[in-house]
C-alpha positions as CSV (number, residue, x, y, z in Angstrom):
1,M,11.0,7.7,47.4
2,L,7.7,8.6,45.9
3,G,7.9,12.2,44.8
4,P,5.1,14.8,44.4
5,S,5.0,14.5,40.6
6,T,4.3,10.7,40.9
7,W,1.4,11.3,43.3
8,R,0.0,14.0,41.2
9,Y,-0.2,11.5,38.3
10,I,-1.9,9.0,40.6
11,N,-4.4,11.6,41.8
12,R,-5.5,12.5,38.3
13,T,-9.1,11.5,37.6
14,R,-8.3,10.0,34.2
15,V,-6.1,7.3,35.6
16,P,-8.4,4.2,35.4
17,H,-6.6,2.1,38.0
18,P,-4.6,4.1,40.5
19,S,-3.7,1.0,42.5
20,L,-2.1,-0.5,39.3
21,F,0.2,2.5,39.0
22,L,1.0,2.4,42.7
23,T,1.9,-1.3,42.1
24,Y,4.4,-0.2,39.4
25,I,5.8,2.4,41.8
26,V,6.3,-0.1,44.6
27,Y,7.9,-2.5,42.1
28,R,10.4,0.1,41.1
29,V,11.2,1.1,44.7
30,L,11.9,-2.4,45.7
31,R,14.3,-2.9,42.7
32,V,16.2,0.2,43.7
33,L,16.3,-0.5,47.4
34,F,17.4,-4.1,47.1
35,N,19.5,-3.7,44.0
36,S,17.6,-6.5,42.4
37,Q,17.9,-7.2,38.7
38,A,15.5,-10.1,38.6
39,S,11.8,-9.7,37.7
40,L,8.9,-11.1,39.6
41,T,8.1,-14.6,38.5
42,Y,5.2,-15.4,40.9
43,T,2.4,-13.5,42.6
44,S,3.5,-11.9,45.8
45,Y,2.2,-9.4,48.4
46,V,4.4,-6.5,49.4
47,H,4.0,-4.3,52.5
48,V,4.4,-0.7,51.7
49,S,6.2,1.1,54.5
50,R,5.3,4.7,55.0
51,H,8.9,5.7,55.4
52,L,9.4,5.1,51.6
53,C,7.6,8.3,50.9
54,L,8.4,11.9,51.5
55,P,7.0,13.1,54.9
56,H,4.2,15.2,53.5
57,L,3.0,12.2,51.4
58,R,2.9,9.6,54.2
59,R,-0.7,10.5,55.2
60,Q,-1.8,10.2,51.6
61,L,-0.3,6.7,51.3
62,T,-2.1,5.7,54.6
63,Q,-5.4,6.8,53.2
64,R,-5.0,5.2,49.8
65,S,-3.3,1.9,50.6
66,K,-4.3,-1.2,52.6
67,T,-0.5,-1.8,52.9
68,A,-0.9,-5.0,50.9
69,I,-0.6,-4.6,47.1
70,L,-0.8,-7.4,44.6
71,L,2.2,-7.7,42.3
72,S,1.8,-10.1,39.3
73,Y,4.5,-11.4,37.0
74,E,2.3,-10.3,34.1
75,M,2.5,-6.7,35.2
76,K,5.3,-4.6,33.7
77,P,6.1,-1.0,34.9
78,P,6.0,1.9,32.4
79,L,9.2,2.7,30.5
80,S,9.6,6.0,32.3
81,L,9.7,4.2,35.7
82,L,12.3,1.6,34.5
83,N,14.4,4.5,33.2
84,P,14.2,7.5,35.6
85,S,15.9,9.8,32.9
86,M,12.8,9.5,30.8
87,P,10.1,12.2,31.2
88,S,6.9,11.0,33.0
89,G,3.3,12.1,33.3
90,S,2.3,12.2,29.7
91,G,0.5,10.0,27.1
92,S,1.0,9.5,23.4
93,L,-1.3,8.8,20.6
94,M,0.0,6.4,17.9
95,W,-2.0,7.0,14.8
96,F,-1.9,3.9,12.4
97,R,-2.7,4.4,8.7
98,K,-0.1,2.4,6.9
99,G,2.9,1.0,8.9
100,L,0.6,-1.7,10.3
101,R,3.4,-3.5,12.1
102,V,5.4,-3.7,15.3
103,H,8.8,-4.4,13.9
104,D,10.9,-1.4,12.7
105,N,8.2,1.1,13.6
106,P,10.0,4.3,14.8
107,A,6.8,6.1,15.4
108,L,5.5,3.4,17.7
109,E,8.9,3.2,19.5
110,Y,8.9,7.0,20.1
111,A,5.3,6.9,21.3
112,S,6.2,4.3,23.8
113,R,9.3,6.0,25.0
114,G,8.8,8.0,28.2
115,S,5.0,7.7,28.0
116,T,2.8,6.6,30.9
117,C,0.2,5.5,28.5
118,V,-0.1,5.0,24.7
119,Y,-3.3,5.1,22.6
120,P,-2.7,3.0,19.5
121,L,-5.5,4.2,17.1
122,F,-6.8,3.3,13.7
123,V,-9.7,5.3,12.2
124,I,-12.2,3.6,9.9
125,D,-12.9,6.0,7.0
126,P,-16.4,5.2,5.8
127,H,-15.5,6.5,2.3
128,Y,-12.8,3.9,2.1
129,M,-14.3,0.9,4.0
130,E,-18.1,1.0,3.7
131,L,-20.0,-0.8,0.9
132,D,-20.8,1.2,-2.2
133,P,-23.9,-0.5,-3.8
134,N,-23.4,1.4,-7.0
135,A,-19.9,0.2,-7.7
136,Y,-19.2,-2.2,-10.6
137,S,-17.6,-4.7,-8.3
138,P,-18.0,-5.5,-4.6
139,G,-16.3,-2.9,-2.5
140,S,-16.4,0.6,-1.3
141,T,-16.1,3.9,-3.2
142,R,-12.4,3.7,-3.3
143,A,-11.4,0.0,-2.8
144,G,-12.4,-3.5,-3.9
145,I,-13.5,-6.1,-1.4
146,N,-10.1,-8.0,-1.7
147,R,-8.1,-5.0,-0.5
148,I,-10.6,-4.2,2.3
149,R,-10.4,-7.8,3.5
150,F,-6.6,-7.7,3.4
151,L,-6.7,-4.5,5.4
152,L,-9.0,-5.9,8.1
153,E,-6.8,-9.0,8.4
154,S,-3.8,-6.7,8.8
155,L,-5.6,-4.8,11.5
156,A,-6.6,-7.9,13.4
157,D,-3.0,-9.1,13.3
158,L,-1.7,-5.8,14.5
159,D,-4.2,-5.9,17.4
160,S,-2.9,-9.4,18.3
161,S,0.7,-8.2,18.3
162,L,-0.1,-5.2,20.4
163,K,-1.9,-7.4,23.0
164,K,1.3,-9.4,23.3
165,L,3.0,-6.2,24.3
166,G,0.3,-5.4,26.9
167,S,-1.6,-3.0,24.7
168,R,-4.4,-3.2,22.1
169,L,-5.6,-1.5,19.0
170,L,-8.3,1.2,19.4
171,V,-10.7,1.4,16.5
172,L,-12.9,4.5,15.9
173,K,-15.1,5.3,12.9
174,G,-15.5,8.6,11.1
175,E,-13.8,11.3,9.1
176,P,-10.1,10.8,10.1
177,S,-9.2,14.4,10.8
178,E,-12.4,15.0,12.9
179,V,-11.8,11.9,14.9
180,L,-8.1,12.7,15.5
181,I,-8.9,16.2,16.7
182,R,-11.5,14.9,19.0
183,C,-9.1,12.4,20.5
184,L,-6.4,15.0,20.9
185,N,-8.8,17.2,22.7
186,E,-10.3,14.6,25.0
187,W,-7.5,12.2,25.8
188,D,-4.3,12.6,27.9
189,V,-2.0,13.2,24.9
190,R,1.2,15.1,24.9
191,K,2.7,13.4,21.8
192,L,1.1,12.6,18.5
193,C,3.1,10.0,16.5
194,F,2.4,8.6,13.0
195,E,4.4,7.4,10.0
196,Y,5.0,10.1,7.3
197,D,3.1,9.5,4.1
198,T,3.8,11.1,0.7
199,D,0.3,10.5,-0.8
200,P,-1.5,13.7,-1.6
201,Y,-4.6,12.6,0.4
202,Y,-2.5,12.0,3.6
203,Q,-0.5,15.1,3.0
204,A,-3.6,17.3,3.2
205,L,-5.0,15.3,6.1
206,D,-1.7,15.4,8.1
207,D,-1.4,19.1,7.7
208,K,-4.8,19.7,9.2
209,V,-4.1,17.4,12.2
210,K,-0.6,18.7,12.7
211,N,-1.8,22.3,12.7
212,Y,-4.3,21.5,15.4
213,A,-1.8,19.6,17.5
214,S,0.8,22.3,17.3
215,A,-1.7,25.0,18.3
216,A,-2.6,22.8,21.3
217,G,1.0,22.4,22.4
218,I,1.1,18.7,21.4
219,E,4.4,17.4,20.1
220,V,4.2,15.8,16.6
221,F,6.6,13.1,15.6
222,S,6.2,11.8,12.0
223,P,9.3,9.8,10.8
224,V,9.9,8.6,7.3
225,S,9.8,4.8,7.6
226,H,7.4,3.7,4.7
227,T,10.4,4.1,2.3
228,I,14.1,3.6,2.6
229,F,15.0,7.1,1.6
230,D,13.3,10.4,2.3
231,P,11.9,11.6,-1.1
232,A,12.3,15.2,0.0
233,D,16.0,14.7,0.6
234,I,16.5,13.2,-2.9
235,I,14.6,16.1,-4.5
236,E,16.6,18.6,-2.6
237,K,19.9,17.0,-3.8
238,N,18.6,17.4,-7.3
239,G,18.0,21.1,-7.1
240,G,14.4,20.9,-6.1
241,R,13.3,18.6,-9.0
242,P,12.7,14.9,-8.9
243,P,15.1,12.7,-10.8
244,L,13.4,11.4,-13.9
245,S,15.5,8.4,-14.6
246,Y,16.3,5.4,-12.5
247,Q,20.1,5.8,-12.9
248,S,20.0,9.4,-11.9
249,F,18.0,8.5,-8.8
250,L,20.6,5.9,-7.8
251,K,23.4,8.4,-8.1
252,L,21.6,10.9,-6.0
253,A,20.4,8.4,-3.4
254,G,23.7,6.5,-2.8
255,E,23.8,3.9,-0.1
256,P,21.0,4.2,2.4
257,S,22.0,5.0,6.0
258,F,19.4,4.1,8.6
259,S,19.1,2.2,11.8
260,L,16.1,-0.1,12.4
261,S,14.0,1.0,15.4
262,V,14.4,-0.9,18.7
263,E,12.2,-4.0,18.9
264,L,9.6,-3.5,21.6
265,S,9.2,-6.2,24.3
266,W,6.2,-4.5,25.9
267,M,4.3,-1.2,25.8
268,P,2.8,1.2,28.3
269,P,-0.9,0.6,29.0
270,V,-3.7,2.2,27.1
271,G,-5.0,5.4,28.7
272,D,-8.5,6.3,29.6
273,V,-10.6,6.8,26.4
274,G,-13.3,8.8,28.2
275,R,-16.6,8.8,26.3
276,C,-15.2,7.5,23.0
277,E,-17.0,4.4,21.8
278,I,-14.1,2.0,21.0
279,L,-14.8,-0.6,18.4
280,Q,-13.2,-4.0,17.7
281,V,-11.7,-4.6,14.3
282,P,-14.8,-5.1,12.2
283,T,-15.6,-8.1,9.9
284,L,-16.7,-7.8,6.3
285,K,-20.2,-8.7,7.4
286,E,-20.3,-5.9,10.0
287,L,-19.3,-3.4,7.2
288,G,-22.3,-4.6,5.1
289,Y,-20.7,-7.1,2.8
290,V,-22.2,-10.4,1.8
291,E,-20.5,-13.4,3.4
292,K,-18.5,-15.4,0.8
293,H,-16.8,-18.7,0.8
294,Q,-13.1,-18.5,1.6
295,D,-12.2,-19.7,-1.9
296,D,-13.9,-16.7,-3.4
297,F,-11.3,-14.4,-1.9
298,T,-7.6,-13.8,-2.7
299,P,-5.4,-16.5,-1.2
300,F,-3.1,-13.8,0.3
301,R,-3.7,-13.2,4.0
302,G,-3.1,-9.8,5.4
303,G,-0.9,-8.9,8.4
304,E,2.6,-8.5,9.8
305,S,2.8,-12.2,10.8
306,E,2.1,-13.4,7.3
307,A,4.5,-10.8,5.8
308,L,7.4,-12.0,8.0
309,R,6.6,-15.7,7.3
310,R,6.7,-15.0,3.5
311,L,9.9,-13.0,3.9
312,R,11.5,-15.9,5.8
313,E,10.3,-18.3,3.2
314,S,11.8,-16.2,0.3
315,L,15.1,-15.6,2.1
316,S,15.5,-19.3,2.9
317,D,16.5,-19.9,-0.7
318,K,19.6,-17.9,-0.8
319,E,20.5,-19.0,-4.4
320,W,17.1,-17.8,-5.6
321,V,17.6,-14.5,-3.9
322,A,21.1,-14.0,-5.2
323,N,20.1,-14.9,-8.8
324,F,16.8,-13.1,-9.0
325,E,16.4,-11.3,-12.2
326,K,13.1,-9.6,-12.8
327,P,12.6,-9.8,-16.6
328,K,13.1,-13.6,-16.4
329,G,10.1,-14.2,-14.1
330,D,7.4,-16.6,-15.3
331,P,3.9,-14.9,-15.2
332,S,2.2,-18.3,-15.6
333,A,4.0,-20.0,-12.6
334,Y,1.6,-21.1,-10.0
335,I,3.1,-23.9,-7.8
336,K,6.2,-21.9,-7.1
337,P,5.7,-18.2,-7.4
338,A,8.1,-16.3,-9.6
339,T,8.4,-13.3,-7.2
340,T,8.3,-12.8,-3.4
341,V,4.6,-11.8,-3.3
342,L,5.4,-9.1,-0.7
343,S,4.0,-6.1,-2.5
344,P,0.7,-6.1,-0.6
345,Y,2.6,-6.2,2.7
346,L,4.9,-3.4,1.7
347,K,1.9,-1.3,0.5
348,F,0.2,-1.5,3.9
349,G,3.4,-1.4,5.8
350,C,2.9,-4.9,7.3
351,L,6.5,-5.4,6.2
352,S,9.2,-2.7,6.7
353,S,10.9,-1.9,3.4
354,R,14.0,-1.0,5.4
355,Y,14.0,-4.3,7.2
356,F,13.5,-6.1,3.8
357,Y,16.4,-4.2,2.3
358,Q,18.7,-5.1,5.3
359,C,17.7,-8.8,5.0
360,L,18.6,-8.8,1.3
361,K,21.9,-7.2,2.0
362,D,22.7,-9.8,4.6
363,V,22.0,-12.5,2.1
364,Y,24.3,-10.8,-0.5
365,K,27.1,-10.8,2.0
366,N,27.0,-14.6,2.3
367,V,27.0,-15.5,-1.4
368,K,29.8,-15.3,-4.0
369,R,27.8,-13.5,-6.7
370,H,24.4,-11.9,-7.0
371,T,22.4,-9.8,-9.5
372,S,22.5,-6.0,-9.3
373,P,19.9,-3.2,-9.8
374,P,17.8,-2.7,-11.7
375,V,16.9,-6.4,-12.1
376,S,17.8,-7.7,-8.6
377,L,15.5,-7.8,-5.6
378,V,17.3,-4.8,-4.1
379,G,16.8,-3.2,-7.5
380,Q,13.0,-3.8,-7.2
381,L,13.0,-2.0,-3.8
382,L,14.9,0.9,-5.3
383,W,12.4,1.1,-8.2
384,R,9.8,1.6,-5.5
385,E,11.9,4.4,-4.0
386,F,12.3,5.9,-7.4
387,F,8.5,6.0,-8.0
388,Y,7.8,7.4,-4.6
389,T,10.3,10.2,-5.2
390,V,9.0,11.1,-8.7
391,A,5.4,11.0,-7.5
392,F,6.2,13.2,-4.4
393,G,7.9,15.8,-6.6
394,T,5.5,15.9,-9.5
395,P,2.2,17.8,-9.2
396,N,-0.8,16.1,-10.8
397,F,1.2,12.9,-11.0
398,D,-2.0,10.8,-11.2
399,E,-3.3,12.8,-14.2
400,M,-2.3,13.4,-17.7
401,K,-3.4,17.0,-17.8
402,G,-1.1,19.3,-16.0
403,N,1.5,16.6,-15.5
404,K,4.9,17.8,-16.6
405,I,6.2,14.3,-17.1
406,C,5.6,13.2,-20.6
407,K,6.0,9.4,-20.0
408,Q,6.2,7.2,-17.0
409,V,9.3,5.1,-17.1
410,S,9.3,1.6,-15.6
411,G,12.7,0.1,-16.0
412,D,13.9,-2.1,-18.8
413,E,10.2,-2.9,-19.5
414,S,9.2,0.7,-20.0
415,T,8.0,-0.2,-23.6
416,E,5.5,-2.6,-22.0
417,F,3.8,0.2,-20.1
418,S,1.1,2.4,-21.5
419,R,2.5,5.9,-22.2
420,W,1.6,8.7,-19.8
421,L,1.6,11.6,-22.1
422,C,0.9,15.3,-21.7
423,L,2.2,18.6,-22.8
424,K,4.6,20.6,-20.7
425,G,2.0,22.5,-18.8
426,E,3.0,26.0,-19.9
427,K,1.6,28.8,-22.1
428,G,2.6,28.5,-25.8
429,K,3.8,31.4,-28.0
430,N,0.3,31.9,-29.3
431,G,-1.1,32.2,-25.8
432,C,-3.0,28.9,-25.9
433,D,-3.3,26.7,-22.9
434,C,-0.8,23.9,-23.5
435,N,-2.4,21.5,-21.0
436,L,-4.1,19.8,-23.9
437,I,-4.2,16.1,-24.4
438,L,-2.1,15.3,-27.5
439,I,-2.9,11.6,-27.8
440,P,-6.5,11.1,-29.2
441,W,-7.4,8.3,-26.8
442,N,-10.5,6.2,-27.5
443,D,-13.4,7.0,-25.2
444,D,-15.4,3.9,-26.0
445,D,-16.7,2.7,-22.7
446,K,-17.8,-0.6,-24.2
447,L,-14.2,-1.4,-25.1
448,L,-13.2,-0.6,-21.5
449,A,-16.0,-2.8,-20.1
450,A,-15.0,-5.7,-22.3
451,W,-11.5,-5.5,-21.1
452,R,-12.5,-5.1,-17.4
453,E,-15.0,-7.9,-17.5
454,A,-12.6,-10.4,-19.4
455,R,-14.7,-10.4,-22.6
456,T,-12.1,-9.5,-25.2
457,G,-11.9,-13.0,-26.7
458,Y,-8.2,-13.2,-26.1
459,P,-7.6,-15.9,-23.5
460,W,-4.3,-14.5,-22.1
461,I,-5.8,-11.1,-21.6
462,D,-9.1,-12.4,-20.2
463,A,-7.4,-14.8,-17.8
464,I,-5.3,-12.0,-16.4
465,M,-8.4,-9.8,-15.9
466,V,-10.3,-12.7,-14.2
467,Q,-7.3,-13.1,-11.9
468,L,-7.3,-9.4,-11.1
469,R,-11.0,-9.5,-10.2
470,K,-10.8,-12.8,-8.2
471,W,-7.4,-12.4,-6.5
472,G,-6.5,-8.7,-6.8
473,W,-3.0,-9.7,-7.8
474,M,-1.0,-10.4,-11.0
475,H,2.5,-11.1,-12.1
476,H,4.3,-7.9,-13.4
477,L,4.5,-9.3,-16.9
478,A,0.8,-10.1,-16.9
479,R,0.1,-6.6,-16.0
480,H,2.3,-5.3,-18.7
481,S,0.3,-7.4,-21.2
482,V,-3.2,-6.1,-20.2
483,A,-2.0,-2.5,-19.8
484,C,-0.5,-2.6,-23.3
485,F,-3.5,-4.3,-24.8
486,L,-5.9,-1.7,-23.3
487,T,-3.8,1.3,-24.4
488,R,-1.3,1.6,-27.2
489,G,-1.4,-2.2,-28.0
490,D,-5.0,-2.8,-29.3
491,L,-7.8,-0.8,-27.9
492,F,-6.2,2.7,-27.5
493,V,-8.3,3.4,-24.4
494,H,-7.0,6.2,-22.1
495,W,-4.5,4.9,-19.5
496,E,-6.3,6.7,-16.7
497,K,-9.3,4.5,-17.1
498,G,-7.3,1.4,-16.9
499,R,-5.4,2.9,-14.0
500,D,-8.6,3.5,-12.1
501,I,-9.6,-0.2,-12.5
502,F,-6.3,-1.4,-11.2
503,E,-6.5,1.2,-8.3
504,R,-9.8,-0.3,-7.2
505,L,-9.1,-4.0,-7.7
506,L,-5.5,-4.6,-6.7
507,I,-4.7,-5.4,-3.1
508,D,-1.2,-3.9,-3.5
509,S,-2.5,-0.8,-5.2
510,D,-0.1,2.0,-4.3
511,W,-0.7,5.6,-5.3
512,A,2.9,6.3,-6.1
513,I,3.5,3.0,-8.0
514,N,0.0,2.4,-9.2
515,N,0.6,0.1,-12.1
516,G,3.6,-1.2,-10.2
517,N,6.2,-3.8,-10.6
518,W,5.1,-6.3,-8.0
519,L,3.0,-8.8,-9.8
520,W,2.7,-12.5,-9.8
521,L,1.0,-15.5,-11.3
522,S,-1.2,-15.8,-14.4
523,C,-2.3,-18.9,-16.2
524,S,-5.1,-19.0,-18.8
525,S,-6.1,-22.6,-18.2
526,F,-6.3,-21.9,-14.4
527,F,-8.0,-18.6,-14.4
528,Y,-10.3,-19.1,-17.4
529,Q,-11.9,-22.5,-16.8
530,R,-14.0,-22.4,-19.9
531,I,-11.0,-23.1,-22.1
532,S,-9.1,-25.3,-19.6
533,D,-9.5,-28.4,-21.7
534,M,-8.4,-26.8,-24.9
535,P,-5.2,-28.4,-26.3
536,K,-2.0,-26.4,-25.6
537,E,-1.5,-25.4,-29.3
538,Y,-4.9,-23.6,-29.3
539,I,-5.0,-22.3,-25.7
540,Y,-4.0,-18.7,-26.6
541,E,-6.0,-18.6,-29.9
542,P,-8.9,-21.0,-29.3
543,W,-10.9,-19.6,-32.2
544,T,-8.4,-21.2,-34.6
545,A,-9.2,-24.7,-33.3
546,P,-11.3,-27.0,-35.5
547,L,-14.9,-27.5,-34.5
548,S,-14.1,-31.1,-33.5
549,V,-11.4,-29.9,-31.1
550,Q,-13.7,-27.3,-29.6
551,T,-16.4,-29.9,-29.1
552,K,-14.1,-32.3,-27.4
553,A,-12.9,-29.5,-25.2
554,K,-16.5,-28.5,-24.4
555,C,-15.8,-25.0,-25.4
556,I,-17.5,-23.8,-28.6
557,I,-16.1,-20.4,-29.6
558,G,-18.9,-17.9,-29.9
559,R,-21.1,-19.8,-27.4
560,D,-18.9,-20.9,-24.5
561,Y,-16.2,-18.3,-25.0
562,P,-16.2,-15.0,-26.8
563,K,-14.8,-14.6,-30.3
564,P,-11.9,-12.2,-30.6
565,G,-13.9,-9.4,-32.0
566,L,-14.8,-6.4,-29.9
567,L,-18.4,-5.2,-29.8
568,S,-19.8,-3.9,-33.1
569,H,-16.5,-3.8,-35.0
570,L,-13.6,-6.1,-35.7
571,V,-10.5,-5.8,-33.6
572,L,-7.8,-8.3,-34.6
573,H,-4.5,-8.0,-32.7
574,D,-2.2,-7.4,-35.7
575,T,-4.5,-4.8,-37.3
576,A,-5.2,-3.0,-34.1
577,S,-1.7,-2.9,-32.9
578,N,-0.5,-1.5,-36.2
579,E,-3.1,1.2,-36.0
580,C,-2.1,2.0,-32.4
581,R,1.5,2.3,-33.3
582,K,0.7,4.5,-36.2
583,K,-1.4,6.9,-34.0
584,M,1.3,7.0,-31.4
585,G,4.0,7.7,-33.9
586,Q,2.0,10.6,-35.5
587,A,1.4,12.0,-32.0
588,Y,5.0,11.9,-31.0
589,A,6.1,13.4,-34.4
590,L,3.6,16.3,-34.0
591,N,4.6,16.9,-30.4
592,Q,8.3,17.0,-31.4
593,R,7.6,19.3,-34.4
594,L,5.7,21.8,-32.4
595,N,8.0,21.5,-29.4
596,G,5.0,20.8,-27.1
597,R,3.1,23.9,-28.2
598,V,-0.1,23.2,-29.9
599,S,-3.3,25.2,-30.3
600,E,-6.9,24.0,-30.2
601,E,-7.0,24.3,-34.0
602,D,-3.9,22.1,-34.4
603,L,-5.5,19.6,-32.1
604,R,-8.8,19.5,-34.0
605,K,-6.9,19.1,-37.3
606,L,-4.9,16.2,-35.8
607,R,-8.1,14.4,-34.7
608,R,-9.8,15.0,-38.0
609,K,-6.7,13.5,-39.7
610,F,-6.9,10.4,-37.5
611,D,-10.6,10.0,-38.2
612,E,-10.1,10.3,-42.0
613,D,-7.3,7.7,-41.9
614,E,-9.5,5.3,-40.0
615,D,-12.4,5.8,-42.5
616,K,-10.1,5.1,-45.5
617,Q,-8.5,2.0,-44.1
618,E,-10.1,-1.3,-44.7
619,P,-9.3,-4.2,-42.3
620,K,-7.2,-6.9,-43.9
621,P,-9.2,-10.2,-44.4
622,R,-6.7,-12.3,-42.5
623,R,-9.4,-13.9,-40.4
624,Q,-13.2,-14.0,-40.6
625,R,-14.9,-10.9,-39.1
626,Q,-16.2,-11.7,-35.7
627,K,-18.3,-10.0,-33.0
628,L,-17.9,-10.2,-29.3
629,I,-20.4,-12.4,-27.6
630,K,-21.6,-10.5,-24.6
């Protein structure tokens, strides 16, 4: 029978289609009365008898119903009506940020469970999405155009997936916390669900929204599903400190224990949005960006559908999965990628890292031998977990100053990463502030611009940087190369400046991983067309080719391609790298000798010594002095 609580829900003014909900009720009643397990497969009309209702509700039914109600096979009753044990009469708000997927999404599953309506919401943050005309590359204040495009494609794909479940993606625009609070205030929401995020930006945002929701009596459900492990649990096991080595992390983490969330076959309908102006997923043009040809963008399409397709393609070659060994990847491979190319999809949560992990384990069960962490594919996922844990437990993780970690480790290739150095963030014996930068990084913005704009004169480095700007993606060995070249390898430019460029241009840019391990594809001849006809023996040092060879290749060094000097002074790789190693060694030695306690005067003396050494040294005449062609 139809009880009072059900009719109270139908009577509420915010229900957009009372007859639709009455249809659901009749559908449920018929199934119970006739013990039918079959669903409706054709349109039918059902007579609603008054005796199905409680006596005091019969008059209401007579007034509200024409006794003939349309039931369609496309209509599906709410979860709470199919399962009477579920609570009814409440709506849920599903707040999407990352986790742009339907599969293995515990927040979405919980939002759908027992709810009469669900509001799937994404908020467009103008600071992140809207065009910044003053940026050095197309994009917003925080992201390049490739990442914005990838996000929009992911949102469109999510909207398509939700529509297949009987729902849709609601898009609003504005400052996220203000928009969320307004929605919680105006919509029929009793549950707020969103995926937990360890990024400092979202930590602050989430606290603000959760505080409002709790004060309003709204349940908040925020599960950890962007990572395999909960970083807070790992840190707690380690006495409140993040593990600072990969092996110690593995010992603390152990084998993960999780259950993938239930796959949804349908969702409750979207509730009444009131006066909110709901938007469609915008296009780049609608956000103010100039229309470009498809070839001008990254070849990687965003979205859960593409992520699962790429995953299936990778897993289909079980031998490749079993024998994957990261250091042996080829950064110049193009026809057949050397990695899975799944990092952008993990970054936006289009692919569940937990589902990926389980799929890899299933492959391992069916092969005789496979590689192991840290070099295996599972090992790469665990590196991601390690970085998330260290980042979550380290204040000022994205800065040198105030960061207690002296260097950021990245597996067996840690020597290929630029050092992230700082002092220990404590007061020294002489009372000085020990948050002083010990390494005398070069602040020459011209060097940084030459590196960023692919004008170094070194084809390998320039090709990688062209690929970064054009595609927003690189093989991990290629990223190692350009990061080392910029920092301790040749230019000695501060790592934070290079980090900021990667943060803007990479489609898989992740705060915790940042200069991460998921990179792919680099080829000088492909990404730097000006030297594509140069013979192989000269492709990496085209300035050594005879003039006749340069002419035949239609690439005159100094005219068609920069010479390997940088700006107003000579920077040859051998000389520059020796100088960088010398500076780094002196800095490490001083830091060790003073045990991390250095005064301002000590720092000034150190910098004067470096300057004097540079003035005394004359560059070795191994090659002709050359200047960069701007």
